[in-house]
Legacy VTK file of the C-alpha trace (Angstrom):
# vtk DataFile Version 3.0
C-alpha trace
ASCII
DATASET POLYDATA
POINTS 702 float
71.381 137.813 47.411
74.051 139.737 45.604
72.745 142.094 42.951
75.993 142.107 41.011
75.927 138.313 40.860
72.533 138.549 39.175
73.951 141.068 36.750
76.985 138.947 36.075
74.749 136.037 35.052
74.201 137.898 31.800
76.223 137.900 28.592
79.836 136.736 28.625
79.741 136.280 32.366
77.685 133.085 32.212
79.935 131.517 29.645
83.078 132.378 31.566
81.648 131.205 34.868
80.432 127.899 33.448
83.833 127.508 31.764
85.464 128.023 35.153
83.251 125.393 36.758
83.785 122.859 34.014
87.497 123.413 33.396
88.841 119.946 32.681
92.349 118.703 31.919
93.213 118.173 28.287
95.159 115.316 26.789
97.508 115.255 23.833
97.387 112.321 21.455
100.688 110.720 20.647
101.810 110.307 17.072
100.256 107.306 15.369
100.607 105.443 12.118
98.180 106.729 9.468
94.918 104.895 9.070
94.665 102.508 6.126
92.960 104.080 3.099
90.161 101.475 3.048
88.423 99.510 5.803
88.956 95.765 5.882
86.362 93.612 4.154
83.676 92.396 6.565
83.636 88.746 7.525
80.534 86.594 7.302
78.363 86.730 10.395
78.689 83.705 12.601
75.623 82.327 14.402
75.160 83.607 17.930
75.969 80.807 20.357
73.329 81.558 22.922
72.675 79.126 25.785
69.175 77.645 25.884
66.589 79.036 28.301
65.191 76.808 30.999
62.043 77.963 32.718
60.489 76.881 36.020
57.303 78.110 37.665
57.771 78.423 41.423
54.868 77.590 43.762
54.372 81.224 44.839
53.763 82.470 41.279
57.306 83.593 40.444
58.893 82.482 37.193
62.513 81.327 37.310
64.268 81.692 33.968
67.761 80.202 33.777
70.381 80.896 31.092
73.085 78.396 32.025
76.655 79.217 30.990
79.747 77.725 32.633
82.398 79.539 30.578
83.094 81.992 33.410
82.658 81.512 37.182
80.209 84.404 37.446
76.515 84.736 38.127
73.940 87.465 37.547
70.472 87.620 39.098
67.686 89.958 38.027
64.316 90.030 39.803
61.703 92.043 37.932
58.322 93.394 38.974
55.669 95.307 37.089
56.243 98.305 39.333
57.752 101.081 37.222
56.987 104.786 37.236
53.818 104.213 35.204
52.270 102.980 38.470
53.254 106.030 40.533
50.297 107.576 42.393
48.974 110.807 40.837
50.904 113.929 41.879
53.561 111.702 43.474
55.687 110.893 40.457
58.897 109.371 41.756
57.572 106.849 44.284
58.805 103.882 42.214
62.238 105.497 41.994
62.311 105.955 45.782
61.332 102.307 46.292
64.181 101.152 44.039
66.644 103.518 45.707
65.733 102.365 49.222
65.419 98.607 48.655
69.067 98.027 49.510
69.224 100.585 52.341
68.068 98.375 55.178
66.286 95.215 56.338
65.435 94.045 59.879
68.806 92.288 60.114
71.110 94.553 58.060
71.513 98.287 57.567
72.703 99.868 54.308
76.377 99.635 55.255
76.099 95.969 56.241
74.313 95.063 52.993
76.999 96.828 50.972
79.795 95.244 53.009
78.346 91.756 52.616
78.145 91.858 48.818
81.260 93.947 48.197
83.245 91.715 50.529
82.953 88.925 47.955
83.562 91.196 44.977
79.913 91.461 44.035
77.279 94.158 43.702
73.599 94.656 44.402
71.181 97.379 43.403
67.779 98.252 42.003
66.307 100.619 39.437
62.870 101.641 38.193
61.992 102.297 34.557
58.685 103.252 32.993
57.159 99.767 33.286
59.293 97.653 35.581
61.296 97.762 38.775
64.332 95.485 38.762
66.552 94.352 41.626
69.799 92.677 40.654
72.882 91.060 42.125
76.178 89.993 40.550
78.714 87.666 42.190
81.271 84.994 41.525
79.368 81.725 41.292
81.028 80.445 44.492
78.874 82.980 46.354
75.568 82.199 44.665
73.951 81.480 48.029
74.808 84.983 49.289
73.439 86.645 46.134
70.116 84.805 46.405
69.887 85.440 50.136
70.585 89.169 49.867
68.240 89.625 46.926
65.501 87.838 48.816
66.154 89.867 51.958
65.988 93.300 50.313
62.963 92.595 48.119
60.913 90.881 50.812
61.914 92.706 53.989
63.168 96.183 53.048
62.530 98.635 55.899
62.825 101.850 53.834
64.514 103.892 56.597
63.245 107.456 56.996
66.793 108.842 57.105
67.675 107.146 53.822
64.473 108.513 52.311
65.484 112.066 53.180
68.970 111.545 51.749
67.442 110.213 48.544
65.029 113.138 48.412
67.924 115.607 48.647
69.810 113.817 45.867
66.752 113.663 43.613
65.931 117.341 44.086
69.520 118.309 43.308
69.599 116.046 40.245
66.279 117.479 39.058
67.656 121.022 39.228
70.555 119.984 37.025
68.197 118.123 34.676
65.912 121.124 34.248
68.901 123.376 33.546
69.750 121.352 30.432
67.671 122.188 27.347
67.859 118.667 25.923
66.119 117.378 29.047
63.509 120.140 28.902
62.810 119.133 25.297
62.585 115.418 26.151
60.173 116.053 29.029
57.958 118.306 26.910
57.966 115.767 24.061
56.925 112.879 26.331
54.076 114.954 27.719
52.938 116.020 24.264
52.778 112.577 22.663
51.437 110.615 25.638
49.119 113.184 27.221
47.337 111.753 30.277
48.929 108.313 29.833
51.476 107.731 32.649
54.321 107.701 30.116
53.635 111.415 29.663
54.138 112.352 33.306
57.319 113.980 34.559
58.964 114.169 37.952
58.853 117.513 39.730
60.209 119.157 42.846
56.662 119.439 44.199
56.100 115.682 43.834
59.464 114.758 45.349
58.764 116.963 48.366
55.399 115.377 49.275
56.383 111.708 48.956
56.403 110.088 52.403
57.744 106.845 53.765
54.145 105.601 53.957
53.828 106.176 50.204
56.980 104.141 49.609
55.909 101.284 51.886
52.411 101.184 50.387
53.721 101.125 46.818
56.137 98.294 47.607
53.340 96.349 49.278
51.049 96.754 46.274
53.506 96.154 43.454
56.412 94.024 44.770
54.789 90.617 44.954
56.000 87.161 43.909
52.928 86.574 41.751
53.909 87.544 38.207
57.519 88.384 39.154
60.313 87.223 36.841
63.630 85.972 38.263
66.298 85.671 35.566
69.475 83.809 36.534
72.360 83.834 34.071
75.780 82.245 34.422
77.622 79.434 36.148
74.866 77.497 37.914
72.679 74.472 37.252
68.903 74.491 37.229
68.514 72.278 40.336
70.859 74.532 42.300
69.194 77.717 41.063
65.761 76.390 41.969
66.982 75.285 45.412
68.436 78.713 46.194
65.370 80.494 44.794
63.096 78.440 47.046
65.274 79.231 50.059
65.204 82.964 49.298
61.614 83.365 48.058
59.731 80.142 48.831
57.922 81.464 51.894
56.897 84.684 50.155
53.296 84.849 49.012
51.173 87.373 47.174
49.126 87.374 43.998
50.178 89.367 40.953
49.241 93.041 41.309
46.339 94.285 39.193
47.038 95.896 35.824
45.241 99.262 35.777
43.681 100.620 32.589
45.758 103.587 31.441
44.302 106.413 29.334
45.125 106.189 25.647
47.616 108.686 24.194
45.902 111.620 22.477
44.955 111.293 18.819
46.791 113.884 16.752
45.233 115.319 13.585
48.077 117.409 12.257
51.725 118.301 12.740
52.473 121.325 14.875
55.280 122.883 16.891
55.436 123.344 20.653
57.911 126.171 21.188
59.308 126.203 24.730
60.695 129.655 25.434
64.216 129.724 26.860
64.986 133.440 26.642
68.434 134.410 25.428
69.444 130.833 24.636
72.184 130.678 22.003
71.146 127.199 20.896
67.957 125.258 20.252
66.929 121.663 20.837
64.472 119.936 18.527
62.615 116.671 19.124
60.299 115.332 16.399
58.252 112.159 16.649
55.112 110.298 17.553
53.814 107.226 19.351
54.151 103.914 17.502
52.935 100.430 18.418
53.058 97.655 20.999
56.401 95.865 21.493
55.225 92.643 19.854
54.423 94.334 16.529
56.540 92.640 13.842
56.931 95.961 11.995
59.632 96.713 14.545
62.456 95.057 12.575
61.851 96.979 9.345
61.311 100.205 11.270
64.495 99.585 13.240
66.537 99.339 10.042
64.922 102.458 8.534
65.464 104.412 11.744
69.135 103.453 11.778
69.581 104.612 8.185
67.945 107.915 9.079
69.733 108.671 12.351
71.231 105.639 14.048
74.851 106.743 14.211
77.705 108.749 12.757
77.189 107.275 9.273
73.462 108.021 9.213
71.788 110.648 7.052
70.985 113.116 9.813
74.505 113.047 11.239
76.191 113.217 7.855
74.045 116.023 6.446
73.375 118.203 9.480
76.803 117.891 11.063
79.395 117.003 8.463
77.933 118.760 5.430
76.216 121.779 6.975
78.107 122.121 10.302
74.884 122.956 12.123
75.249 120.548 15.038
77.498 118.197 16.969
74.999 115.435 16.363
71.504 114.651 15.127
69.948 111.243 15.698
66.813 109.112 15.394
65.609 106.339 17.702
62.837 103.778 18.078
61.827 102.856 21.622
59.675 100.001 22.853
57.695 100.016 26.100
55.380 97.449 27.612
52.646 99.733 26.330
52.751 101.987 23.304
56.241 102.882 22.059
57.651 105.973 20.346
59.779 107.124 17.456
61.813 110.333 17.544
64.507 112.372 15.824
66.610 114.981 17.638
68.771 117.999 16.821
70.822 120.447 18.891
72.373 123.506 17.284
72.691 127.267 17.031
69.606 129.442 17.308
70.166 131.088 13.933
70.018 127.761 12.028
67.085 126.243 13.919
64.443 126.811 11.250
66.767 125.581 8.497
67.644 122.494 10.540
63.973 121.716 11.183
63.210 122.039 7.475
66.072 119.660 6.653
64.959 117.196 9.327
61.469 117.081 7.816
62.948 116.655 4.344
65.029 113.668 5.448
62.006 112.186 7.204
60.077 112.482 3.942
62.909 110.781 2.049
63.107 107.758 4.364
59.346 107.277 3.975
59.053 107.729 0.205
62.359 106.800 -1.456
63.867 103.301 -1.712
66.911 102.919 0.521
70.018 102.324 -1.634
71.666 98.942 -1.186
74.824 100.513 0.247
72.917 102.136 3.129
70.707 99.108 3.693
73.619 96.676 3.871
75.591 98.997 6.175
72.654 99.494 8.562
71.824 95.803 8.795
75.483 94.910 9.136
75.871 97.260 12.071
72.708 96.118 13.846
73.399 92.434 13.320
77.106 92.670 14.069
76.778 94.715 17.249
74.074 92.536 18.815
76.475 89.835 20.126
78.328 92.568 22.032
75.190 93.066 24.126
75.113 89.454 25.362
78.752 88.785 26.248
78.524 88.667 30.049
76.014 87.026 32.406
74.849 90.471 33.465
74.187 91.506 29.852
72.450 88.225 29.152
70.213 88.642 32.180
69.318 92.162 31.083
68.518 91.226 27.473
66.533 88.143 28.460
64.637 90.040 31.152
63.722 92.855 28.763
62.583 90.466 26.046
60.436 88.406 28.389
58.946 91.431 30.184
57.987 93.010 26.867
56.305 89.762 25.828
58.606 89.195 22.858
58.545 85.405 22.972
61.072 82.737 23.994
62.903 82.783 20.628
63.352 86.556 20.385
67.044 86.643 21.277
67.981 83.687 19.086
66.092 85.000 16.037
66.784 88.737 16.403
69.626 88.919 13.884
67.889 86.611 11.429
64.767 88.799 11.424
66.846 91.914 10.810
68.752 90.246 7.973
65.496 89.571 6.107
64.491 93.239 5.963
64.460 94.384 2.341
64.536 97.952 1.043
60.813 97.763 0.340
60.054 96.490 3.843
62.267 99.158 5.415
60.395 101.883 3.544
57.057 100.350 4.550
58.295 100.227 8.150
59.208 103.907 8.020
55.788 104.767 6.617
54.119 102.786 9.388
56.183 104.199 12.243
56.455 107.862 11.168
53.155 109.754 11.173
54.261 112.453 8.750
50.944 114.331 8.824
50.623 114.139 12.623
54.091 114.754 14.018
54.767 116.317 17.383
57.591 118.836 17.091
59.100 120.328 20.252
61.606 123.172 20.012
63.337 124.577 23.100
65.072 127.879 22.484
64.831 131.647 22.384
61.264 132.164 21.209
61.867 135.820 20.478
64.315 134.802 17.742
62.425 131.692 16.604
58.683 132.289 16.757
58.119 134.026 13.411
60.541 131.727 11.553
58.917 128.542 12.874
55.406 129.791 12.019
56.385 129.485 8.365
56.969 125.732 8.849
53.976 124.646 10.975
51.468 126.061 13.476
53.232 127.118 16.696
52.050 126.944 20.309
54.150 128.974 22.741
54.831 127.953 26.364
57.334 128.851 29.064
59.841 126.458 30.630
57.175 125.117 32.995
54.768 124.408 30.144
52.435 127.326 30.833
50.871 128.937 27.762
52.350 132.269 26.677
51.008 135.082 24.553
53.446 135.825 21.688
53.122 139.489 22.646
55.102 138.628 25.795
58.188 138.008 23.652
58.727 141.716 23.082
57.767 143.415 26.349
58.230 147.161 26.835
60.054 148.197 29.958
59.166 151.104 32.187
59.759 152.576 35.622
58.494 150.773 38.711
57.447 152.413 41.967
59.687 150.858 44.613
58.861 150.539 48.305
61.733 152.347 50.015
60.837 150.872 53.411
61.943 147.403 52.250
65.570 148.582 52.005
67.247 148.416 55.417
70.833 148.103 56.617
71.814 144.432 56.693
74.615 141.992 56.043
74.007 138.566 54.469
76.143 135.520 53.767
75.445 132.978 51.026
76.840 129.655 49.977
77.312 128.835 46.292
76.383 125.272 45.349
77.478 123.571 42.146
75.467 120.400 41.513
74.598 120.325 45.200
78.162 120.739 46.474
79.508 123.867 48.168
81.837 125.498 45.684
82.074 129.087 46.849
80.635 131.859 48.980
79.350 135.403 48.868
78.841 138.224 51.318
76.455 141.113 50.677
76.012 144.326 52.649
73.434 147.146 52.520
74.265 150.538 54.065
71.704 153.350 54.441
73.574 156.683 54.490
71.215 159.654 54.582
70.788 160.631 50.936
72.189 157.390 49.529
72.117 153.615 49.761
75.290 151.588 49.235
75.227 147.951 48.258
78.520 146.022 48.274
79.411 142.397 47.820
82.290 139.945 47.492
81.945 136.666 45.584
84.302 133.721 45.143
83.341 130.715 43.010
86.295 128.627 41.934
88.465 130.903 39.789
85.709 133.516 39.597
86.235 136.387 42.040
84.372 139.676 42.139
83.916 142.727 44.353
81.349 145.404 43.618
79.933 148.576 45.101
76.679 150.146 43.907
75.468 153.565 45.080
71.788 154.532 44.737
70.103 157.834 45.490
67.574 158.102 48.294
64.709 157.599 45.804
66.404 154.329 44.645
67.515 155.794 41.302
70.999 154.852 40.135
74.074 156.969 40.955
77.252 154.899 40.521
78.610 151.371 40.035
82.197 150.218 40.599
83.292 146.637 40.162
86.523 144.634 39.931
87.279 140.942 39.619
89.118 138.094 37.914
87.840 135.250 35.766
90.309 132.541 34.726
93.131 135.021 35.357
91.536 137.800 33.283
90.982 141.143 34.992
87.502 142.708 35.009
86.724 146.286 35.895
83.672 148.539 35.578
83.166 152.195 36.543
79.859 153.836 35.605
77.999 156.969 36.671
74.294 157.668 36.135
73.196 161.315 35.783
70.747 163.425 33.769
69.314 160.463 31.862
72.695 159.144 30.727
75.177 156.527 31.824
78.898 157.102 31.284
82.084 155.245 32.078
84.168 152.237 31.095
83.796 148.495 31.354
86.386 145.782 30.802
85.089 142.245 30.596
86.891 138.907 30.016
86.454 136.937 26.813
86.776 133.237 25.981
89.772 134.167 23.802
91.717 135.140 26.929
91.981 138.833 26.034
89.667 141.173 27.979
87.398 143.483 26.005
87.181 147.167 26.942
84.231 149.393 26.036
83.491 153.075 26.589
79.950 153.761 27.753
78.168 157.038 27.011
74.508 156.541 26.203
70.997 157.755 26.964
68.806 155.592 29.190
65.057 155.643 29.789
63.659 156.938 33.082
63.611 154.232 35.747
66.451 152.198 34.195
68.343 150.174 36.812
71.885 148.845 36.788
72.035 145.051 36.492
74.210 144.975 39.617
71.407 146.605 41.627
68.686 144.296 40.366
68.562 141.858 43.277
68.472 144.667 45.817
65.604 146.416 44.020
63.557 143.264 43.435
62.912 143.101 47.154
61.479 146.644 47.037
59.029 145.996 44.203
55.261 145.900 44.979
55.225 142.101 44.889
51.939 140.215 44.714
51.200 136.776 43.325
50.255 136.882 39.638
51.882 140.244 38.887
54.464 140.773 36.132
56.895 143.702 35.946
58.993 144.742 32.948
62.136 146.636 33.941
64.653 148.502 31.802
67.963 147.047 32.980
71.349 148.379 31.874
73.745 145.489 31.220
77.166 146.654 32.362
78.975 143.858 30.546
77.976 144.918 27.023
76.747 148.484 27.545
73.154 147.939 26.378
69.703 148.221 27.925
67.537 145.090 28.107
63.969 144.527 29.198
63.859 142.082 32.107
60.477 140.558 32.923
59.820 139.645 36.548
56.882 137.299 37.098
55.619 136.737 40.650
54.651 133.070 40.298
53.742 131.912 43.813
54.530 131.991 47.512
56.576 128.949 48.550
58.236 127.719 51.710
61.923 127.739 50.817
64.426 125.743 52.840
67.910 127.259 53.013
70.635 127.004 55.675
69.202 130.154 57.295
65.885 128.370 57.832
62.604 127.617 56.075
61.057 130.891 54.973
57.853 131.816 53.114
59.047 133.555 49.959
57.816 134.905 46.660
58.988 132.869 43.694
60.177 135.356 41.068
60.800 134.130 37.526
63.086 136.454 35.584
63.597 136.426 31.827
65.240 138.744 29.343
68.873 138.098 30.232
70.927 135.351 28.634
69.689 132.853 31.198
66.316 132.778 32.942
66.534 133.002 36.724
64.370 131.806 39.578
64.770 133.930 42.694
63.035 133.680 46.049
62.395 136.866 48.002
61.006 136.676 51.540
57.324 137.476 51.872
57.742 139.180 55.234
59.218 142.676 55.515
61.871 143.822 55.288
62.242 141.612 52.222
65.510 140.146 50.979
66.594 137.478 48.529
67.191 134.048 50.065
67.803 131.876 46.997
68.701 132.224 43.335
68.979 129.528 40.667
69.910 130.382 37.072
68.353 128.051 34.528
71.042 126.537 32.337
73.911 126.636 34.837
74.457 124.100 37.666
74.694 126.907 40.213
72.515 127.832 43.216
72.995 130.513 45.880
71.409 129.975 49.309
71.217 132.284 52.316
73.277 131.027 55.253
72.751 133.895 57.687
LINES 1 703
702 0 1 2 3 4 5 6 7 8 9 10 11 12 13 14 15 16 17 18 19 20 21 22 23 24 25 26 27 28 29 30 31 32 33 34 35 36 37 38 39 40 41 42 43 44 45 46 47 48 49 50 51 52 53 54 55 56 57 58 59 60 61 62 63 64 65 66 67 68 69 70 71 72 73 74 75 76 77 78 79 80 81 82 83 84 85 86 87 88 89 90 91 92 93 94 95 96 97 98 99 100 101 102 103 104 105 106 107 108 109 110 111 112 113 114 115 116 117 118 119 120 121 122 123 124 125 126 127 128 129 130 131 132 133 134 135 136 137 138 139 140 141 142 143 144 145 146 147 148 149 150 151 152 153 154 155 156 157 158 159 160 161 162 163 164 165 166 167 168 169 170 171 172 173 174 175 176 177 178 179 180 181 182 183 184 185 186 187 188 189 190 191 192 193 194 195 196 197 198 199 200 201 202 203 204 205 206 207 208 209 210 211 212 213 214 215 216 217 218 219 220 221 222 223 224 225 226 227 228 229 230 231 232 233 234 235 236 237 238 239 240 241 242 243 244 245 246 247 248 249 250 251 252 253 254 255 256 257 258 259 260 261 262 263 264 265 266 267 268 269 270 271 272 273 274 275 276 277 278 279 280 281 282 283 284 285 286 287 288 289 290 291 292 293 294 295 296 297 298 299 300 301 302 303 304 305 306 307 308 309 310 311 312 313 314 315 316 317 318 319 320 321 322 323 324 325 326 327 328 329 330 331 332 333 334 335 336 337 338 339 340 341 342 343 344 345 346 347 348 349 350 351 352 353 354 355 356 357 358 359 360 361 362 363 364 365 366 367 368 369 370 371 372 373 374 375 376 377 378 379 380 381 382 383 384 385 386 387 388 389 390 391 392 393 394 395 396 397 398 399 400 401 402 403 404 405 406 407 408 409 410 411 412 413 414 415 416 417 418 419 420 421 422 423 424 425 426 427 428 429 430 431 432 433 434 435 436 437 438 439 440 441 442 443 444 445 446 447 448 449 450 451 452 453 454 455 456 457 458 459 460 461 462 463 464 465 466 467 468 469 470 471 472 473 474 475 476 477 478 479 480 481 482 483 484 485 486 487 488 489 490 491 492 493 494 495 496 497 498 499 500 501 502 503 504 505 506 507 508 509 510 511 512 513 514 515 516 517 518 519 520 521 522 523 524 525 526 527 528 529 530 531 532 533 534 535 536 537 538 539 540 541 542 543 544 545 546 547 548 549 550 551 552 553 554 555 556 557 558 559 560 561 562 563 564 565 566 567 568 569 570 571 572 573 574 575 576 577 578 579 580 581 582 583 584 585 586 587 588 589 590 591 592 593 594 595 596 597 598 599 600 601 602 603 604 605 606 607 608 609 610 611 612 613 614 615 616 617 618 619 620 621 622 623 624 625 626 627 628 629 630 631 632 633 634 635 636 637 638 639 640 641 642 643 644 645 646 647 648 649 650 651 652 653 654 655 656 657 658 659 660 661 662 663 664 665 666 667 668 669 670 671 672 673 674 675 676 677 678 679 680 681 682 683 684 685 686 687 688 689 690 691 692 693 694 695 696 697 698 699 700 701
């Protein structure tokens, strides 16, 4: 792996590279008439004209729920099973998702292409998805093709073959999507928050690469056999069809299917919390922080929901809420801050979120807590109460306009056990929430003295500030406990193994969100008293060539580098001698004007150039469990940083060059953490690198 690429993942280089990858066209708004000075007066709410439900119990234990509506010649089917991710086997989180993904990928009489062609040929669609509690398979068609929709839905749910090839394709997609997910701090915060509030309850589990890799077709088939049964299943049919016809087609598709309702396992209770504290997830060098505050709430049938829903909307439900108005519009700390109330089949949750600059994180958290206190203790003014209820009541009809929306809302209500009149009475129950009830709902739903607070950001900049707000527990991005002393490591020289450096030439592919987006070549030359490392990298509009010369003892001698980023020229020329580094560096800036610096500074013994880092990592005395702290000179900004290298494990890494046993090295101290894999067997070399926070991966091709 290119050493200069590793170096260029620091400082401005990350921002410019990500900008290159995400460069999107811009659009210019045409001139418009000015907005009126005042909004129009709201009209009185009209009753929701919702078709009546008609329910039939089928002989095999399925429930058919029909919402008949002949206004449009369309039909939506939704078949729901209690088979969500909460029922995934331990250490195999993701099985339910695989089952849903593969349901429509083959039956004994149709392959994936034939299933897609059959439904798309009549302008319809079919698919499946798995949530926390339920797995749902659905089909949408014009009502003239109701027989096809029922037949296909019955075929895929009863006779799916879960082809091995489709499983492997899904595995590749899931692993790629997980890498992107883990690179985004808001997702890291959400995952940590779920784990904190739910503990050993299945709602607290997260998917992982390790789990995705060990799931087999047998696991998928066994899960489907256990959980996808007609007993207890709910078939919701919405649209242009009569009950006799719907029942006839349901019997044709599912009548011969038998199987009792699957058992409902006893899940562990979420942990009891005795005080508010902060889980600080260290994302070294991050320029922003993500905050999630909240706690578990109650079962979905709890009638406190309506008052709590109104209070939550006042606090953070949209762009007119308190959090958005104060934290964004008044203080300019964030693009958005929100609050939400979520219901599950089991215990639900309440949360508030914030994303903003590192330097305002502690102030933002203090303001968040202040606004949480206000919503719990102060009466909500009539203006805010009326606006919140008006929005919630007025927007509800927009969620039940089409048969597909109706099927979704009805399915969710019935699966959560909310009663047959939930949809019809939803707006009426919201309208009856008073200011006193809203405040009582906020007090019930928000556990002010037992909040879970998760902050993802640069712990070095945040730890001491957050300690003044609440007790802080420090963990790394994988959730492993950290000693606060690790935030300020002291670098020093490392004894390198010279025998690991041999003449070689490597080629890499650069992947962006799983797609090949560029390439890199790297070459090592051993020339008597020196070692020369050179590389050439092209990723979109990012191009770079570098040449690093090291002395025979692997100390630094010289670095030369040129390149272009978004049309801006980059150039670096540095020499290392007598404990100093001298030269010039010109680096691109987001403004479009390159920045030039003159370098002439003292460096500590053993300091390495950031462009030589990847080469030298392979020569370190690697052993599982070891941590090394290196003084690394950052050529982009002319400063020395301490880079920590943790040898986490030995893993079998699959790259185009083959599957190789490799040390997993976790690097921190630069702007973005990195995960690099270096072969276990000598002579060692880097085979994979993935920066956390950028959708970019390099893999060895040959």
